[in-house]
Structure formats: structure tokens, C-alpha cells
C-alpha positions, 0 to 999 in steps of 0.5 A, a space after each residue: 514813390 518816395 520823395 526825400 525833402 532835404 532841409 538845411 538849417 542854420 539857427 532856424 529855431 524860430 522858423 522851424 516849427 512854422 516850416 514843418 507845419 506847412 511842409 507837413 500839411 502839403 505832404 499830407 495832401 499829396 496822396 500816393 506819395 511817401 515822404 521823408 524829411 531830412 533836416 541838416 543842422 549846420 552847427 547851429 548855436 541856438 535851439 535848432 537841433 532841439 527843435 528838430 529832435 522834438 519834430 522827429 519824436 512826433 513824426 517818423 518821417 523826420 530824420 536829421 543830421 547834426 554837424 560838429 560845427 558850421 560847415 556852410 549851406 553847401 555842405 548841408 545840401 550835399 549831406 542831405 542829398 547823400 543821405 536821401 533815399 527817395 526816388 525824387 529828392 527836393 531841396 528847400 530852405 526852412 525860412 519859408 522863402 521857398 513856398 512849400 505849396 509848389 511842391 505838389 506841382 513840382 512832383 507832378 511835372 517830374 512824374 511825367 518823365 519829360 524832365 529830370 529836375 524842376 527848379 524855381 526862380 524868383 521873378 522879383 526882389 521886392 523887399 530886398 535892399 536896392 544895393 543887394 539886388 543890384 549886385 545880385 543882378 550884376 553877378 548873374 550877368 558877369 558869371 554867365 558871360 565868363 562861364 560856359 555853365 549857365 546860371 539862371 537869374 534869380 535861381 533858388 536852391 529850391 528844386 526837386 530832382 530824379 535819383 539819376 540827377 542826384 547821383 550825378 551831383 554826388 559824384 562831384 565831391 569838391 570842398 568848394 561848392 557852388 550848388 547853383 553851378 553844380 546843378 547846372 553843370 551836370 546837365 539834365 533837362 530842367 523845368 523852371 517855375 517862377 514865383 514872387 519874392 517872399 520874405 522870411 517868416 521868422 528870424 534874420 537872414 544869415 547871408 550878409 552882403 559880404 558873405 554873398 560877395 565872397 560866395 559870388 566870387 567862389 562861384 565865378 572862380 569855381 566855374 570859370 577860368 576867365 579871370 586868369 585870362 584877364 590877368 594875362 591880358 592885363 599883363 600883356 597890355 601894360 607891357 605894350 604900353 610901357 614899351 610904347 612909352 619908353 620909345 616915345 620918351 626916348 624920341 622926346 628926349 632926343 628932340 627936347 633935351 632935359 624935358 623928362 621931368 614929372 615926379 608926380 606923374 611918375 608916382 601915379 603911374 607906379 601906383 597904377 601899375 602896382 595896383 594892377 599887379 596886385 589885382 592879378 596876383 590876387 586872382 592867381 591867389 584865389 585859384 591857388 587857394 581853391 586848389 590848395 583846399 581841394 588837394 588836402 582831401 578834407 571831408 565836406 562835413 563831419 557828423 556829430 550825431 544823426 537820427 540814424 545813429 540813434 536808431 542803431 544804438 536803440 536796436 
């Protein structure tokens, strides 16, 4: 049995050697199973690619793909899955926030044939900024209420899947990708393993608060049309309120002539309604922008170089 381990990397020069050392040690302890490690260099601007090449020279199990620029983690995960050859395929981050030690248990569970995927989730967010943890919890509550696709709170990208599930994920070729949603949307039976939050072993996170916020919006837009319904309901609601207000003001004018004054209140109402209109237009714009990007049919990623190409050149 062959297990493919997909490792998306973006500026992981410091953590890469530590990750490989631990990952290789775990793989060596799992007898009767072959491994291939697929490192995806997502347009790093440090020496991540050089580090991967150094590892590949020492370990024949290591393959790599280097993008022409930074296409994002979602594209890196897709490229790794597309390149994988294993019966089982795992996805794991290079910062060691995903414990490689769980891989043996994950392979054992998947080998029993009852599940198509073994995924992991964090049961705590210790060490994270409080505001970030609060928004993360809010995101999972919102998306699970708005979307029919269930996203498990604390879910990580660290998981291992059967070839059948990997092929199902690869069928979805949209550019705007949200892997947690895609893994859930394809279905299949998933077993969840929980672990405590682990801090990065080296380097700094590339996910700022704003990047996570934008990513969460992409997830909601990609797996729910509920915001469009919110915009429609808001429009109908304000039409009804306006109609009631017009009738009330007309009656008041008839009973108390020349009583309809109040420049300040009028301006406040105008600003409120305008704000709601712009908010609804923004929602429509998000869906229109996603549609616009999809119909261009641009590739999800572009490869600058890869270990497979190097081998072909040498032969």
C-alpha cells in the first residue's frame, strides 16, 4: 500500500527541516506501507524551494512542485492531490501544528474499510488571540446555519482520504476553493480525531486576521446562497416600512397640517437606507465576482518546475 503525503508550503524555510525529520521518523515506524512526500512550493520568496530540493536529493520518496507565483494554499492542496499516486492520500501542514504522530492511527482506521476519510479537529484554541478565536467560532456557527454543507468546528486540513474520495474532490475544478467545504460536500464517511491546539514550531503564520476574514467570506459565498436571500428580504422589508411611513405621514398631515418637519431625522433615514442598499449590492457583487472569475476558466495553478520534470530531463 502506498500513502501520499501532500505538504503545502509557503515560506516555511525554518520549519521545513524540523517537519521532514519528524514526518520521516513517523513514516519509518509504519511497517508494510510505502510513502511518497509531495511538497508544494506555493511561490515562496525565501529558501523553501531550496530546502525541499535538498531533502529530495537525500530521500527518493520526496517529490515537489513549485508554482510560478503564490496561488494560495487551496491551489497547493489541489495540486498535491492531483499529483498523488497513493492508495491513501494525506494532507498536512509543514508548521507542525498538525501532529504527524497521528498519521499511524489515521492509516490504521482507514485501512479497516469502514471510513473513506479520517480527519482531525482542534478541541481548543489555546495560544490564539482571543479576538481571532471569537471570530472563528462565530464563523462556524454562521456557515453551518446558512449552508447545507456541515463544516465541523475546529476542523483542520490535516486528513487522510481513500483514492475514491480524492478523485471526487479533484472533479471539482473551481478556482474559488474552500477545502473544508469541498471535503464535506463530496460526502463519504468521515471519522474525526481530536487534539489540543499546537503552536507553530518555527516561523510566523501567514494568515493574518484580514486574510482569515476574507477566507471565511469566500467560504460562506461558496457554499451558501443565503446572503442573497438576506438582501432580498431586506429590500422587501424596507419597501414595506416605507409604504407604512408614507401612509402614516399622509394621515398626520391631514390631521395636523404643516407638522412634517425634521431635516435631521430625514437625513438619518436616508443614510440608513443607503447603507442597506450598498450592503445588498456588496453581497450581489461578491457572487458576481466569483462567477466572473469562474467563467474565465483560468488554471488553478501554474507549475514553474517540478521533480517529475527534472527526472524526465535527466532520462
